[in-house]
Structure formats: structure tokens, C-alpha cells
KOLLOKOL-389356 format. One record per atom (N, C-alpha, C): atom name; x, z, y. Coordinates in nm, 2 decimals. Atoms other than C-alpha are relative to their C-alpha. Example, Ala and Ser with C-alpha at 12.3 -4.5 7.8 and 13.67 -1.06 7.14 Angstrom:
2
SITE,N,0.09,0.00,-0.12
SITE,CA,1.23,0.78,-0.45
SITE,C,0.09,0.00,0.12
SITE,N,-0.09,0.00,-0.11
SITE,CA,1.37,0.71,-0.11
SITE,C,-0.08,0.08,0.11
REM end
This chain:
146
SITE,N,0.00,-0.15,0.01
SITE,CA,4.97,-3.57,-3.10
SITE,C,-0.04,0.06,0.13
SITE,N,0.04,-0.05,-0.13
SITE,CA,4.94,-3.51,-2.73
SITE,C,-0.15,-0.01,0.02
SITE,N,0.15,0.03,-0.02
SITE,CA,4.59,-3.66,-2.74
SITE,C,-0.08,0.11,-0.08
SITE,N,0.07,-0.10,0.09
SITE,CA,4.49,-3.42,-3.03
SITE,C,0.01,0.14,0.07
SITE,N,-0.01,-0.13,-0.07
SITE,CA,4.62,-3.11,-2.84
SITE,C,-0.09,0.00,0.12
SITE,N,0.09,0.01,-0.11
SITE,CA,4.44,-3.22,-2.53
SITE,C,-0.14,0.01,-0.04
SITE,N,0.14,0.00,0.05
SITE,CA,4.12,-3.28,-2.72
SITE,C,-0.04,0.14,-0.05
SITE,N,0.03,-0.14,0.05
SITE,CA,4.13,-2.94,-2.90
SITE,C,0.00,0.10,0.12
SITE,N,0.00,-0.09,-0.12
SITE,CA,4.22,-2.76,-2.57
SITE,C,-0.13,-0.02,0.08
SITE,N,0.12,0.03,-0.08
SITE,CA,3.93,-2.94,-2.39
SITE,C,-0.12,0.06,-0.08
SITE,N,0.11,-0.05,0.08
SITE,CA,3.69,-2.85,-2.68
SITE,C,-0.01,0.15,0.01
SITE,N,-0.01,-0.15,-0.01
SITE,CA,3.80,-2.48,-2.67
SITE,C,-0.05,0.04,0.14
SITE,N,0.04,-0.04,-0.13
SITE,CA,3.76,-2.47,-2.30
SITE,C,-0.15,-0.03,0.02
SITE,N,0.14,0.02,-0.01
SITE,CA,3.41,-2.63,-2.32
SITE,C,-0.08,0.10,-0.07
SITE,N,0.07,-0.10,0.08
SITE,CA,3.30,-2.39,-2.59
SITE,C,0.00,0.14,0.08
SITE,N,-0.02,-0.13,-0.07
SITE,CA,3.43,-2.09,-2.38
SITE,C,-0.10,0.00,0.12
SITE,N,0.09,0.01,-0.12
SITE,CA,3.23,-2.21,-2.07
SITE,C,-0.14,0.00,-0.05
SITE,N,0.14,0.01,0.05
SITE,CA,2.92,-2.29,-2.28
SITE,C,-0.05,0.14,-0.05
SITE,N,0.04,-0.14,0.05
SITE,CA,2.92,-1.94,-2.45
SITE,C,-0.01,0.10,0.11
SITE,N,0.01,-0.10,-0.11
SITE,CA,2.97,-1.76,-2.12
SITE,C,-0.13,-0.01,0.07
SITE,N,0.14,0.02,-0.06
SITE,CA,2.63,-1.90,-2.00
SITE,C,-0.11,0.01,-0.11
SITE,N,0.10,-0.01,0.10
SITE,CA,2.45,-1.82,-2.32
SITE,C,-0.13,0.08,0.05
SITE,N,0.12,-0.06,-0.04
SITE,CA,2.09,-1.71,-2.29
SITE,C,0.00,0.15,-0.03
SITE,N,-0.01,-0.14,0.03
SITE,CA,2.18,-1.37,-2.45
SITE,C,0.06,0.08,0.12
SITE,N,-0.05,-0.07,-0.11
SITE,CA,2.39,-1.28,-2.15
SITE,C,-0.09,-0.01,0.12
SITE,N,0.10,0.01,-0.11
SITE,CA,2.13,-1.41,-1.90
SITE,C,-0.11,0.11,-0.02
SITE,N,0.10,-0.10,0.02
SITE,CA,1.87,-1.19,-2.06
SITE,C,0.06,0.14,0.02
SITE,N,-0.06,-0.13,-0.02
SITE,CA,2.11,-0.90,-2.07
SITE,C,0.02,0.03,0.15
SITE,N,-0.01,-0.02,-0.14
SITE,CA,2.17,-0.96,-1.70
SITE,C,-0.13,0.04,0.06
SITE,N,0.13,-0.03,-0.05
SITE,CA,1.80,-0.95,-1.63
SITE,C,-0.04,0.14,-0.04
SITE,N,0.03,-0.13,0.05
SITE,CA,1.77,-0.64,-1.84
SITE,C,0.07,0.11,0.08
SITE,N,-0.08,-0.09,-0.08
SITE,CA,2.04,-0.47,-1.64
SITE,C,-0.07,0.01,0.14
SITE,N,0.07,0.00,-0.13
SITE,CA,1.86,-0.57,-1.32
SITE,C,-0.13,0.08,-0.01
SITE,N,0.12,-0.07,0.02
SITE,CA,1.53,-0.44,-1.46
SITE,C,0.02,0.15,0.00
SITE,N,-0.03,-0.14,0.01
SITE,CA,1.68,-0.11,-1.55
SITE,C,0.03,0.06,0.14
SITE,N,-0.04,-0.05,-0.13
SITE,CA,1.82,-0.07,-1.20
SITE,C,-0.13,0.01,0.08
SITE,N,0.12,0.00,-0.09
SITE,CA,1.49,-0.16,-1.03
SITE,C,-0.10,0.10,-0.05
SITE,N,0.09,-0.10,0.05
SITE,CA,1.29,0.07,-1.27
SITE,C,0.05,0.14,0.05
SITE,N,-0.05,-0.13,-0.04
SITE,CA,1.51,0.36,-1.15
SITE,C,-0.01,0.02,0.15
SITE,N,0.02,-0.02,-0.14
SITE,CA,1.44,0.29,-0.78
SITE,C,-0.12,0.09,0.03
SITE,N,0.11,-0.09,-0.03
SITE,CA,1.22,0.56,-0.63
SITE,C,-0.12,-0.07,0.05
SITE,N,0.13,0.05,-0.05
SITE,CA,0.86,0.48,-0.57
SITE,C,-0.04,0.07,0.13
SITE,N,0.04,-0.06,-0.13
SITE,CA,0.73,0.54,-0.22
SITE,C,-0.12,0.10,-0.03
SITE,N,0.10,-0.10,0.01
SITE,CA,0.51,0.85,-0.19
SITE,C,-0.13,-0.06,0.07
SITE,N,0.13,0.05,-0.06
SITE,CA,0.14,0.75,-0.13
SITE,C,-0.10,0.12,0.00
SITE,N,0.09,-0.11,-0.02
SITE,CA,-0.15,0.97,-0.03
SITE,C,-0.15,-0.05,-0.01
SITE,N,0.14,0.03,0.01
SITE,CA,-0.53,0.98,-0.09
SITE,C,-0.06,0.04,0.13
SITE,N,0.07,-0.02,-0.13
SITE,CA,-0.74,0.95,0.23
SITE,C,-0.15,0.02,-0.02
SITE,N,0.15,-0.02,0.00
SITE,CA,-1.09,1.09,0.27
SITE,C,-0.05,-0.02,0.14
SITE,N,0.05,0.03,-0.14
SITE,CA,-1.28,0.94,0.57
SITE,C,-0.13,0.07,0.02
SITE,N,0.13,-0.06,-0.05
SITE,CA,-1.55,1.13,0.75
SITE,C,-0.02,-0.05,0.14
SITE,N,0.03,0.03,-0.14
SITE,CA,-1.71,1.10,1.09
SITE,C,0.00,0.13,0.09
SITE,N,0.00,-0.11,-0.10
SITE,CA,-1.69,1.32,1.40
SITE,C,-0.11,-0.04,0.10
SITE,N,0.11,0.03,-0.09
SITE,CA,-2.02,1.33,1.59
SITE,C,0.04,0.01,0.15
SITE,N,-0.03,-0.02,-0.14
SITE,CA,-2.04,1.31,1.97
SITE,C,0.00,0.14,0.04
SITE,N,0.00,-0.14,-0.04
SITE,CA,-2.10,1.68,1.98
SITE,C,0.12,0.08,-0.07
SITE,N,-0.11,-0.06,0.06
SITE,CA,-1.79,1.75,1.77
SITE,C,-0.02,0.05,-0.14
SITE,N,0.03,-0.04,0.14
SITE,CA,-1.95,1.81,1.43
SITE,C,0.07,-0.09,-0.10
SITE,N,-0.06,0.08,0.11
SITE,CA,-1.75,1.70,1.13
SITE,C,-0.10,-0.04,-0.10
SITE,N,0.10,0.05,0.09
SITE,CA,-1.96,1.48,0.90
SITE,C,0.07,-0.05,-0.12
SITE,N,-0.05,0.04,0.13
SITE,CA,-1.88,1.44,0.53
SITE,C,-0.12,-0.03,-0.10
SITE,N,0.11,0.04,0.09
SITE,CA,-2.23,1.34,0.40
SITE,C,-0.09,-0.09,0.08
SITE,N,0.10,0.09,-0.06
SITE,CA,-2.50,1.08,0.48
SITE,C,0.04,-0.14,0.00
SITE,N,-0.03,0.14,-0.01
SITE,CA,-2.52,0.71,0.54
SITE,C,0.00,-0.04,0.14
SITE,N,-0.03,0.04,-0.14
SITE,CA,-2.39,0.54,0.85
SITE,C,0.02,-0.14,0.01
SITE,N,-0.02,0.14,-0.02
SITE,CA,-2.37,0.20,1.00
SITE,C,0.15,-0.03,0.02
SITE,N,-0.14,0.02,0.00
SITE,CA,-2.00,0.15,0.91
SITE,C,0.03,-0.12,-0.09
SITE,N,-0.04,0.12,0.08
SITE,CA,-1.86,-0.18,0.80
SITE,C,0.13,0.03,-0.09
SITE,N,-0.12,-0.03,0.08
SITE,CA,-1.52,-0.05,0.69
SITE,C,0.08,0.11,0.08
SITE,N,-0.09,-0.09,-0.06
SITE,CA,-1.27,0.23,0.76
SITE,C,0.14,-0.06,-0.01
SITE,N,-0.12,0.07,-0.01
SITE,CA,-0.93,0.11,0.87
SITE,C,0.11,0.10,0.04
SITE,N,-0.12,-0.08,-0.03
SITE,CA,-0.58,0.26,0.88
SITE,C,0.11,-0.11,0.03
SITE,N,-0.11,0.10,-0.04
SITE,CA,-0.31,0.05,1.07
SITE,C,0.13,0.08,0.02
SITE,N,-0.13,-0.07,-0.01
SITE,CA,0.05,0.16,1.03
SITE,C,0.06,-0.04,0.13
SITE,N,-0.05,0.03,-0.13
SITE,CA,0.20,0.19,1.38
SITE,C,0.14,-0.06,0.00
SITE,N,-0.14,0.06,0.01
SITE,CA,0.55,0.09,1.27
SITE,C,0.00,-0.14,-0.06
SITE,N,0.00,0.13,0.07
SITE,CA,0.48,-0.20,1.03
SITE,C,-0.11,-0.09,0.04
SITE,N,0.12,0.08,-0.04
SITE,CA,0.14,-0.32,1.16
SITE,C,-0.09,-0.03,-0.13
SITE,N,0.07,0.02,0.12
SITE,CA,0.02,-0.32,0.80
SITE,C,-0.14,0.07,0.00
SITE,N,0.14,-0.05,-0.01
SITE,CA,-0.36,-0.26,0.77
SITE,C,-0.05,0.03,-0.14
SITE,N,0.07,-0.04,0.12
SITE,CA,-0.54,-0.08,0.49
SITE,C,-0.14,0.03,0.03
SITE,N,0.14,-0.03,-0.03
SITE,CA,-0.92,-0.07,0.47
SITE,C,-0.08,0.03,-0.13
SITE,N,0.09,-0.04,0.11
SITE,CA,-1.21,0.05,0.26
SITE,C,-0.11,-0.11,-0.01
SITE,N,0.09,0.11,-0.02
SITE,CA,-1.38,-0.29,0.30
SITE,C,-0.12,0.02,-0.10
SITE,N,0.12,-0.01,0.07
SITE,CA,-1.74,-0.25,0.18
SITE,C,-0.07,-0.13,0.00
SITE,N,0.06,0.13,-0.01
SITE,CA,-1.87,-0.58,0.30
SITE,C,-0.15,0.00,0.04
SITE,N,0.14,-0.01,-0.04
SITE,CA,-2.21,-0.45,0.41
SITE,C,-0.01,0.09,0.12
SITE,N,0.03,-0.07,-0.12
SITE,CA,-2.37,-0.25,0.68
SITE,C,0.02,0.15,-0.03
SITE,N,0.00,-0.15,0.01
SITE,CA,-2.44,0.11,0.58
SITE,C,0.09,0.05,-0.12
SITE,N,-0.08,-0.06,0.10
SITE,CA,-2.19,0.32,0.39
SITE,C,-0.02,0.15,0.00
SITE,N,0.01,-0.15,0.00
SITE,CA,-2.21,0.68,0.28
SITE,C,0.14,0.05,0.03
SITE,N,-0.12,-0.08,-0.02
SITE,CA,-1.95,0.93,0.38
SITE,C,0.00,0.12,-0.09
SITE,N,-0.13,0.05,-0.03
SITE,CA,-1.71,1.04,0.27
SITE,C,0.03,-0.13,-0.08
SITE,N,-0.05,0.11,0.07
SITE,CA,-1.53,0.72,0.18
SITE,C,0.15,0.03,-0.03
SITE,N,-0.14,-0.04,0.05
SITE,CA,-1.19,0.72,0.00
SITE,C,0.09,-0.12,0.00
SITE,N,-0.10,0.10,0.02
SITE,CA,-0.87,0.52,0.00
SITE,C,0.12,0.07,-0.07
SITE,N,-0.11,-0.06,0.08
SITE,CA,-0.60,0.60,-0.26
SITE,C,0.12,-0.09,0.01
SITE,N,-0.12,0.08,0.00
SITE,CA,-0.25,0.48,-0.20
SITE,C,0.06,-0.03,0.13
SITE,N,-0.05,0.03,-0.14
SITE,CA,-0.17,0.50,0.17
SITE,C,0.14,0.06,0.01
SITE,N,-0.14,-0.05,-0.01
SITE,CA,0.21,0.53,0.22
SITE,C,0.01,0.09,0.12
SITE,N,-0.03,-0.10,-0.11
SITE,CA,0.35,0.80,0.45
SITE,C,0.03,-0.08,0.13
SITE,N,-0.02,0.06,-0.13
SITE,CA,0.37,0.71,0.82
SITE,C,-0.10,0.04,0.10
SITE,N,0.09,-0.02,-0.11
SITE,CA,0.19,0.72,1.15
SITE,C,-0.10,-0.11,0.01
SITE,N,0.11,0.10,0.01
SITE,CA,-0.14,0.54,1.16
SITE,C,-0.10,0.02,0.12
SITE,N,0.12,-0.01,-0.09
SITE,CA,-0.42,0.45,1.40
SITE,C,-0.12,-0.02,-0.10
SITE,N,0.12,0.01,0.09
SITE,CA,-0.74,0.52,1.21
SITE,C,-0.12,-0.04,0.08
SITE,N,0.12,0.04,-0.07
SITE,CA,-1.07,0.36,1.31
SITE,C,-0.10,-0.05,-0.10
SITE,N,0.11,0.05,0.09
SITE,CA,-1.40,0.22,1.17
SITE,C,-0.06,-0.12,0.07
SITE,N,0.06,0.12,-0.05
SITE,CA,-1.56,-0.12,1.21
SITE,C,-0.15,0.03,0.00
SITE,N,0.15,0.00,0.00
SITE,CA,-1.93,-0.15,1.31
SITE,C,-0.05,-0.06,-0.12
SITE,N,0.06,0.06,0.11
SITE,CA,-2.16,-0.22,1.03
SITE,C,-0.09,-0.12,0.05
SITE,N,0.08,0.12,-0.03
SITE,CA,-2.42,-0.50,1.03
SITE,C,-0.11,0.03,0.11
SITE,N,0.11,-0.04,-0.09
SITE,CA,-2.68,-0.31,1.24
SITE,C,0.06,0.01,0.15
SITE,N,-0.06,-0.02,-0.14
SITE,CA,-2.44,-0.24,1.54
SITE,C,-0.06,0.12,0.07
SITE,N,0.07,-0.11,-0.06
SITE,CA,-2.61,0.09,1.59
SITE,C,0.10,0.11,0.04
SITE,N,-0.10,-0.11,-0.02
SITE,CA,-2.29,0.30,1.61
SITE,C,0.13,-0.06,0.04
SITE,N,-0.13,0.05,-0.04
SITE,CA,-1.96,0.25,1.80
SITE,C,0.10,0.12,-0.03
SITE,N,-0.10,-0.09,0.04
SITE,CA,-1.64,0.42,1.68
SITE,C,0.13,0.00,0.08
SITE,N,-0.13,-0.01,-0.07
SITE,CA,-1.32,0.55,1.84
SITE,C,0.11,-0.01,-0.10
SITE,N,-0.12,0.00,0.09
SITE,CA,-0.97,0.58,1.70
SITE,C,0.06,0.14,0.00
SITE,N,-0.08,-0.12,0.02
SITE,CA,-0.75,0.86,1.58
SITE,C,0.14,-0.04,-0.04
SITE,N,-0.14,0.02,0.04
SITE,CA,-0.37,0.86,1.57
SITE,C,0.04,0.12,-0.08
SITE,N,-0.04,-0.11,0.09
SITE,CA,-0.24,1.07,1.28
SITE,C,0.12,-0.04,-0.08
SITE,N,-0.11,0.02,0.09
SITE,CA,0.07,1.11,1.07
SITE,C,-0.04,0.04,-0.14
SITE,N,0.03,-0.03,0.14
SITE,CA,0.03,1.09,0.69
SITE,C,0.12,0.05,-0.06
SITE,N,-0.11,-0.06,0.07
SITE,CA,0.26,1.32,0.51
SITE,C,-0.05,0.12,-0.08
SITE,N,0.03,-0.12,0.08
SITE,CA,0.27,1.62,0.27
SITE,C,-0.07,0.11,0.08
SITE,N,0.05,-0.11,-0.08
SITE,CA,0.19,1.86,0.55
SITE,C,-0.15,-0.01,0.03
SITE,N,0.14,0.02,-0.03
SITE,CA,-0.16,1.71,0.60
SITE,C,-0.09,0.01,-0.13
SITE,N,0.08,0.01,0.13
SITE,CA,-0.27,1.72,0.23
SITE,C,-0.08,0.14,-0.01
SITE,N,0.08,-0.12,0.01
SITE,CA,-0.56,1.97,0.19
SITE,C,0.00,0.05,-0.14
SITE,N,0.01,-0.06,0.13
SITE,CA,-0.64,2.19,-0.11
SITE,C,-0.06,-0.09,-0.10
SITE,N,0.07,0.09,0.09
SITE,CA,-0.85,1.91,-0.26
SITE,C,0.10,-0.12,-0.04
SITE,N,-0.10,0.11,0.02
SITE,CA,-0.54,1.68,-0.26
SITE,C,-0.02,-0.12,0.09
SITE,N,0.02,0.11,-0.09
SITE,CA,-0.67,1.46,0.02
SITE,C,0.05,0.03,0.14
SITE,N,-0.01,-0.02,-0.14
SITE,CA,-0.59,1.40,0.38
SITE,C,-0.13,-0.05,0.06
SITE,N,0.13,0.04,-0.05
SITE,CA,-0.92,1.40,0.56
SITE,C,0.01,-0.04,0.15
SITE,N,-0.01,0.06,-0.14
SITE,CA,-0.95,1.18,0.87
SITE,C,-0.15,-0.01,0.05
SITE,N,0.14,0.01,-0.06
SITE,CA,-1.26,1.21,1.09
SITE,C,0.01,-0.10,0.12
SITE,N,0.00,0.10,-0.10
SITE,CA,-1.33,0.90,1.29
SITE,C,-0.11,0.04,0.10
SITE,N,0.10,-0.04,-0.10
SITE,CA,-1.51,0.98,1.62
SITE,C,-0.11,-0.11,0.03
SITE,N,0.11,0.09,-0.05
SITE,CA,-1.85,0.83,1.70
SITE,C,0.00,0.01,0.15
SITE,N,-0.01,0.00,-0.14
SITE,CA,-1.83,0.73,2.06
SITE,C,-0.14,-0.04,0.07
SITE,N,0.13,0.03,-0.04
SITE,CA,-2.18,0.59,2.10
SITE,C,-0.09,-0.03,-0.12
SITE,N,0.10,0.03,0.11
SITE,CA,-2.50,0.55,1.89
SITE,C,-0.13,-0.02,0.06
SITE,N,0.14,0.03,-0.05
SITE,CA,-2.85,0.41,1.94
SITE,C,-0.09,0.07,-0.10
REM end
């Protein structure tokens, strides 16, 4: 009799443990986690329009230039965002959609010809810099050209 009571108790205990780890609860647990993560706020991102600033101070938003890529490096995280084109000449303006808020060092890489050298600009990306077109326009200075 003691053996039967022990066996039944052990079986009930085993079933209780087994059902507590059922796949339904695990899925439900993931569902709850997903709902929580879906409600997390998404980081604000911004659309960047790149132009050039001539040596004489003229803002340039049209034409083709010896630019390999425009680059934005977050000064806090070190994360780099670029418009990598993979070639030499690019037309301006160039665009980058999805830059998170923060302070960045903006620059440009030389293209294949090496005919133009670029400087850097430090700027903060935030709502205050968005223009009427919905972009933050960054002008990269040309420091030398042949």
C-alpha cells in the first residue's frame, strides 16, 4: 500500500513538473516578451543630405565630384555611417536615411582620381536641424583640389 501511494504521488509530481514546462507556456512566455519589446520606443532617426562647400565658401548641391563616400562618425559611440558608392565620381547631393540623433564628425573620402581633398564638420543631429524639406543638410568643405 505504501508503495502504491508513493508511486501515485511520484507520478502526480512528475506530471505537474512536465506540464509546467509545456510548449504552450514557453510560447506564451515568448509572446509576452515580444509584446514588451514591440512596445519599446524606437530611436528617432534623421535623413541626411550631403553637399559640398567650395574653397570660396559656396554651398554646392549639384554636379559630379571626385568623392568616394560621405561619412558620419558618431563622436560618442564611434559608429560609422557612410553612403558608400564604391567608385570615384559621385553626384551631389547624396543622401543617407536613418542616422540616429547625436553629435557626429562628417567627412568625405577621396574618390578614385584623388583630385579633391575634403575637410570635416562637427555637427549635432537633432530635430532643431531639420529643414523644410525634412532633411539635415551637411556641407563637407573642399580643402584642396587640382
